[in-house]
C-alpha positions as CSV (number, residue, x, y, z in Angstrom):
1,M,356.0,-8.1,186.1
2,K,353.5,-10.5,187.7
3,Y,352.7,-10.7,191.4
4,P,351.0,-13.9,192.5
5,A,347.8,-13.6,194.4
6,L,348.8,-14.7,197.8
7,L,352.6,-15.0,197.6
8,A,355.4,-12.5,197.8
9,V,359.1,-13.4,197.7
10,V,360.9,-11.1,200.0
11,T,364.3,-9.9,198.8
12,A,365.2,-7.9,201.9
13,A,364.4,-8.3,205.6
14,F,360.7,-7.7,206.3
15,A,359.7,-6.5,209.7
16,A,356.2,-6.6,211.3
17,P,356.5,-4.3,214.4
18,Q,352.9,-4.9,215.7
19,A,353.6,-8.6,216.1
20,N,357.4,-8.5,216.6
21,V,357.6,-10.9,213.7
22,V,360.6,-10.6,211.3
23,F,360.6,-12.4,208.0
24,K,364.2,-12.9,206.8
25,S,365.6,-12.4,203.3
26,G,364.4,-14.9,200.8
27,V,361.4,-16.1,202.7
28,S,358.3,-16.7,200.6
29,L,355.2,-15.1,202.2
30,V,351.6,-15.8,201.9
31,R,349.5,-12.6,201.7
32,I,346.0,-12.8,203.1
33,D,343.4,-10.2,202.4
34,V,340.5,-10.5,204.9
35,E,337.1,-8.8,204.8
36,A,335.1,-8.5,208.1
37,V,331.5,-7.6,207.6
38,D,328.3,-7.5,209.6
39,V,325.1,-9.4,208.7
40,N,324.1,-6.5,206.3
41,G,327.4,-6.7,204.4
42,H,328.9,-3.5,206.0
43,V,332.6,-3.4,206.6
44,V,333.6,-3.7,210.2
45,P,336.8,-1.7,211.1
46,G,338.7,-1.7,214.3
47,L,339.7,-5.4,214.6
48,K,343.2,-6.3,215.9
49,Q,345.6,-8.9,214.8
50,D,344.9,-11.0,217.9
51,D,341.3,-11.2,216.8
52,F,342.2,-13.5,213.8
53,R,343.4,-17.0,213.5
54,I,345.0,-18.4,210.2
55,L,345.2,-22.1,209.5
56,D,347.2,-23.4,206.5
57,E,346.3,-27.0,205.9
58,G,344.9,-27.0,209.4
59,V,348.1,-25.7,211.0
60,A,348.0,-22.4,212.9
61,Q,350.3,-19.7,211.4
62,I,352.1,-16.7,212.9
63,P,351.0,-13.6,210.9
64,G,352.9,-10.3,210.7
65,N,352.6,-6.9,209.1
66,F,348.9,-6.6,210.0
67,S,347.1,-3.6,208.6
68,F,343.6,-2.2,207.7
69,D,343.6,-0.2,204.5
70,E,341.3,1.3,202.0
71,E,343.4,0.7,198.9
72,P,343.1,2.1,195.3
73,L,341.3,-0.2,193.0
74,D,341.7,-2.0,189.7
75,L,338.0,-2.7,189.2
76,I,336.3,-4.7,186.5
77,L,332.5,-4.1,186.3
78,L,330.7,-7.0,184.6
79,F,327.1,-6.1,183.5
80,D,324.7,-9.0,182.8
81,R,323.0,-8.4,179.5
82,S,320.9,-11.6,179.3
83,G,317.3,-11.3,178.2
84,S,315.9,-11.1,181.8
85,M,318.0,-8.0,182.5
86,K,316.3,-5.8,179.8
87,G,313.7,-4.5,182.3
88,K,316.4,-3.9,184.9
89,L,318.6,-1.7,182.6
90,L,317.4,1.6,184.1
91,S,318.1,0.5,187.7
92,V,321.5,-0.8,186.7
93,V,322.5,2.6,185.2
94,R,321.0,4.5,188.2
95,A,322.7,2.1,190.7
96,T,326.1,2.8,189.1
97,E,325.6,6.5,188.8
98,L,324.4,6.8,192.4
99,G,327.2,4.7,193.7
100,F,329.9,6.4,191.7
101,H,331.2,8.6,194.5
102,E,332.6,5.5,196.2
103,L,335.1,5.4,193.3
104,H,338.1,7.6,194.0
105,K,340.7,9.5,192.0
106,G,343.5,7.0,191.2
107,D,341.1,4.0,190.8
108,R,341.2,2.3,187.4
109,V,338.0,0.8,186.0
110,S,337.2,-1.5,183.1
111,V,333.7,-2.1,181.9
112,W,332.5,-5.5,180.4
113,T,329.1,-7.0,179.5
114,F,328.1,-10.6,179.3
115,N,325.3,-13.1,178.4
116,D,326.3,-16.3,176.8
117,E,329.5,-14.6,175.8
118,S,331.4,-11.7,177.3
119,M,332.7,-8.5,175.6
120,A,334.8,-5.6,176.8
121,A,333.1,-2.1,176.5
122,L,336.0,-0.1,178.0
123,P,339.6,-1.1,178.8
124,F,341.2,0.1,182.1
125,T,341.1,3.8,182.6
126,E,341.4,6.3,185.4
127,D,338.9,8.6,183.6
128,L,335.8,8.0,185.7
129,Q,333.7,10.2,183.4
130,A,334.6,7.8,180.5
131,V,333.6,4.9,182.7
132,N,330.2,6.5,183.4
133,E,329.7,7.2,179.7
134,A,330.6,3.6,178.9
135,I,328.0,2.3,181.3
136,V,325.2,4.7,180.2
137,L,325.9,4.6,176.5
138,R,327.9,1.6,175.5
139,V,326.4,-1.2,177.7
140,P,322.8,-0.7,176.2
141,E,324.2,-0.8,172.7
142,F,325.2,-4.5,173.1
143,G,321.5,-5.4,173.5
144,F,319.8,-7.7,176.0
145,R,319.3,-11.3,175.0
146,G,320.3,-14.9,175.6
147,G,321.4,-16.6,178.8
148,S,323.7,-15.6,181.7
149,K,327.1,-17.1,182.2
150,P,328.9,-15.1,184.9
151,E,331.5,-17.7,185.7
152,M,332.7,-17.7,182.0
153,A,332.7,-13.9,182.0
154,A,334.7,-13.6,185.3
155,V,337.3,-16.0,184.0
156,E,337.7,-14.0,180.8
157,A,337.7,-10.7,182.6
158,V,340.4,-11.8,185.1
159,R,342.8,-12.3,182.3
160,E,342.7,-8.5,181.7
161,F,344.6,-8.2,184.9
162,Q,347.3,-10.4,183.3
163,S,347.9,-7.9,180.5
164,A,347.4,-4.8,182.7
165,S,350.4,-3.1,184.3
166,N,350.6,-4.1,187.9
167,T,350.0,-1.0,190.0
168,R,349.8,-2.7,193.4
169,R,346.1,-1.7,193.6
170,K,343.6,-4.0,195.1
171,R,342.1,-6.1,192.2
172,A,338.4,-6.8,192.1
173,I,335.6,-7.9,189.8
174,V,332.0,-6.9,190.5
175,I,329.2,-8.7,188.6
176,V,326.0,-6.7,188.3
177,T,323.1,-9.1,187.6
178,N,319.5,-10.0,188.6
179,K,320.2,-13.6,189.3
180,S,321.8,-15.0,192.5
181,G,324.4,-17.7,191.9
182,R,322.9,-20.0,194.5
183,G,322.9,-23.6,193.3
184,A,325.9,-23.2,191.0
185,S,329.2,-24.9,191.8
186,E,331.6,-23.7,189.2
187,T,335.3,-23.9,190.0
188,A,336.5,-22.5,186.7
189,G,339.3,-20.0,187.0
190,V,339.7,-20.0,190.8
191,H,343.5,-20.6,190.5
192,E,343.8,-17.8,188.0
193,M,341.9,-15.5,190.3
194,W,344.1,-16.4,193.2
195,E,347.2,-15.8,191.2
196,E,346.0,-12.4,190.0
197,N,344.9,-11.4,193.5
198,A,341.3,-10.8,192.3
199,V,338.3,-10.8,194.6
200,V,335.1,-11.5,192.8
201,S,331.8,-10.2,194.2
202,E,328.3,-9.8,192.8
203,L,325.5,-7.2,193.2
204,V,322.1,-8.9,192.7
205,L,319.3,-6.6,191.7
206,G,316.5,-7.9,193.9
207,D,312.9,-6.9,194.6
208,G,313.2,-6.5,198.3
209,A,313.4,-3.2,200.2
210,Q,316.5,-4.0,202.2
211,T,320.0,-4.8,201.1
212,K,321.3,-8.1,202.5
213,L,324.5,-10.2,202.4
214,L,324.1,-13.8,201.4
215,E,325.9,-16.3,203.6
216,S,327.1,-18.0,200.4
217,S,326.8,-17.0,196.8
218,G,326.8,-20.6,195.5
219,H,329.6,-19.7,193.0
220,A,333.0,-21.1,193.9
221,F,334.8,-18.3,192.1
222,I,333.1,-15.8,194.5
223,D,333.2,-17.7,197.7
224,R,336.8,-19.0,197.2
225,T,338.3,-15.6,196.4
226,G,336.8,-14.0,199.5
227,G,334.1,-12.1,197.6
228,A,330.5,-11.4,198.6
229,S,327.0,-11.8,197.1
230,I,324.9,-8.7,198.0
231,V,321.2,-8.5,197.2
232,A,320.3,-4.9,196.6
233,G,317.4,-3.1,198.3
234,N,318.3,0.4,197.1
235,P,320.6,-0.3,194.1
236,G,322.7,2.9,194.5
237,E,323.4,2.2,198.2
238,A,324.1,-1.4,197.5
239,F,326.6,-0.5,194.7
240,R,328.4,1.7,197.1
241,D,328.4,-1.1,199.7
242,V,330.0,-3.5,197.2
243,V,332.7,-1.1,196.1
244,H,333.5,-0.2,199.7
245,Y,333.6,-3.9,200.5
246,V,336.2,-4.7,197.8
247,R,338.2,-1.6,198.7
248,S,338.4,-2.1,202.4
249,G,340.0,-4.9,204.3
250,Y,342.6,-6.3,206.6
251,T,345.9,-7.6,205.2
252,M,348.5,-9.8,206.9
253,Y,351.3,-12.1,205.8
254,Y,352.8,-15.3,207.1
255,A,355.8,-17.5,206.1
256,M,354.8,-20.1,203.5
257,P,355.2,-23.6,204.8
258,D,357.4,-26.0,202.8
259,A,355.3,-27.6,200.0
260,A,355.6,-29.0,196.5
261,T,355.5,-26.5,193.6
262,G,352.1,-26.5,192.0
263,S,350.3,-28.0,195.0
264,E,347.1,-26.4,196.2
265,R,347.1,-25.3,199.9
266,R,343.9,-24.9,201.9
267,V,343.7,-21.7,204.0
268,Q,341.1,-20.9,206.7
269,V,340.8,-17.5,208.3
270,E,338.5,-17.0,211.2
271,L,337.9,-15.1,214.4
272,T,339.5,-16.5,217.5
273,P,336.9,-18.0,219.9
274,E,337.3,-15.0,222.2
275,A,336.7,-12.5,219.3
276,A,333.8,-14.6,218.0
277,K,332.1,-14.5,221.4
278,R,332.6,-10.7,221.6
279,L,331.5,-10.1,218.0
280,P,328.8,-12.6,217.2
281,N,327.4,-10.7,214.2
282,V,330.8,-10.4,212.4
283,R,331.5,-12.6,209.4
284,I,334.9,-13.3,208.0
285,R,335.6,-13.7,204.3
286,A,339.0,-14.5,202.8
287,R,340.5,-16.6,200.1
288,S,340.3,-20.3,200.8
289,G,343.7,-21.2,199.4
290,Y,346.6,-20.6,197.1
291,V,348.8,-22.6,194.6
292,V,352.5,-22.9,195.6
293,P,354.6,-21.2,192.9
């Protein structure tokens, strides 16, 4: 059974006690997953529902069922195997091994590689030892050559969610590369990613000493799904930050406005002016829209 990215059709009364909002039977809901991070990309907990404002096509919405959760993951790891990554192989493997304790029992992980084409190295599994072995042993076997097409790889990888059983885990794709996406503008697959509830982020293996969060990745499929582009200082710590980012977040729902089936709706999530003044270093990331089912 398929669950659209931002939409849930309620078949029974749905209550949101924190906001005293009740969504009646048969109401279509828009689900919004929101990440609040500081300038270093660290997740900021402790925000309240009143700290957020949601606009759907510019019109303020009344959210309900607000929560902050660290959810189990369906995680696809996409390793860049283009020619320029050959010298980065050891740091990639070490980054993943050092950051592995951020993955928890119950998470499911799939491992892919890509250059000018993408290939699956391991289908979804809860066996984290098998995941580690796939990264250490299988990824290098594919070799390092050619160019780098992360947008194509992300689109192909997101389709694995379509064939995977839906476990109501949070769905995420993490691209491990040495190239920032700045300057690119691909929009391929954004609607598919929205529908599959997939957040796409990237870990860029940089040369600096400090991990930093880019304001924009430059890739539409990252920015428009609410993902992040994190440039690694210490690769292991940065890998943990990325996994923690995609696992943790605020979730809220609102009643979907009347709209034509198949139309794209623009969504904007931001701090209220009062919250923004109180929290000047907090950045909000969320999906930028949905397609009406």
